[in-house]
N, C-alpha and C positions, 0 to 999 in steps of 0.2 A: 634277901640275897644282896650281896654287895658286889663291887667291881671285880674282886678276885673271883667270885663265883661265876660272874658273867664271862670273864676271861677264860676260866676253866672250861665252861660249857662251849664257848666259841672254839677253843683249841680241840676239844674232844669231838665236836661235830665235824671238824676238818680231818682229824686223824685219831680215831678211837684206839689205835694201837700205839700211840705215843707212850713212851715210858714215863713213869712218875717223875724221874729226875729231869727229863727233857721238858715235861709239862711245867714243873716247878720253875725251871730256868726261864721258860717262855713267858711266864706270868710274874716273874720276879718275886718268888716266894721260896722258902726253903722246902725240901722234899716232905718232911714229916707233916707240917701244917697243910700242905697241898694235898697229900693223901687223905688226911682227915676230912678235908672239905669235899673231896671226891666221894668218899664213903658216905658222908652226910647227905650229899645230893642224891646218891643212889638210895639211901635209906628213906628219904623223903619222897621218892618217886619222881623227882625232877629228871633224873637219868633212869629210863625204863630198861635199858639193856644195851648191848653192843652187838653189832652184826657186820657181816661182809656183804657188800652190794655187788651182785653178780650182773654180768652183761647178759640180758635176756637172749639176744641173738646167738651169742657164743654157747648158750645152754640149749639152743634149739627152739626157743619160744619166739617165733618169727612174726606172730600176729598179735597185735594189741588192739583191743576193741572196748568201746564204752557202750554199756547196755543200760537203757532206761527200762525200769520195770514198773508196771502199774498193777496193783492188787485189786481184786474184785471188791473187797471190803477192808477197811482199815480198823478191824477189831483187834484188840490187844493180843488175843490168842493167835490170830492169823499172822500178826507181825512177828511174834515170838517164834512161831514155827518157821516162817520164811528165814529169819535171821539165823536160827539154829542150823538149818539145812545149808544155807549159803556159807556159813562158817566152816563147814566140812569140805568145801570144794577148794582144792589147792590152786586151781586156775584163777580163782577170784583173788585179785591182789588188793582191791579196796572195795568197800561197800559203804554207801552213805544213805541214810534216811533223809529224804528231801522234802522241801515244800514245792508247790507248783503242780504241773500237770502229771508228773510221775512221782511215784512213792520212793523209789530207790534208784541210785546210780551206781553201777558196778564198773570197775576196771578189770578186765579179764585178759589173760594171755592164753594163746593157743599155739600149737606147733605149726599148724597150717589151716587153710579154710575148711577142709573136710573135718578136722578134729574140732574146729569151732562150731560147725554145724551139728555135730554129734553132741557137743556140750550143751548147746542151746536147746536142741530138740529132746534129748534124752535125760538131761538134768534139769535145766532151768524151767522148761515148759511143763515138767511133771510135778513141780512144787505146787502143793495145794494153794488155791486162791490167786495164782498168777493169771491175770486177765489179759495183759498185753506186754509185749517186749519190743523195744526199738533199739537197733544197734547201729553204731557208727564206727567204721574201721579207722584207726589212726594211720595215716600215710607216712608221717614222719614225726619223731619226737623233737620238738623245738627246744624245750627246756624241761629239765628234770632235776630236782634237788631234794635232798633229805634234811638239810639243815635249816632250822628256824632262824629268823633274824634275831640277833642278840642286841639288846639295848645296853648301853654303857653309861 
């Protein structure tokens, strides 16, 4: 990747709806080569997709919680089962396999505390091999971003 590619990525992270003409102008390249570069970045998987970022509270998701999960055993089959089940839950926004005292860290959204309780007791707690859950409610989101730092 060269500086043009980094500039394209930086612009698209800030505004994925920018037109190709405006993008080309912003990075000082003509539209045809700019579009070719964008298509190549998509083809190579550097750009995974485009999305709209919604305000969770405006959509009724008023509770954000981080849940640490410990499995009874870290056997490959149990790990696969856990990950396949968690993948199906739309409330789970992020899921990470971790090192340390817990096996997974989940970021979960809920409409309210009763729906969070139902999610934890009727969904998470029923996954085979879940030994322990520890949750922490987020009181305030101090920083949230979706763009990666771009080197130039």
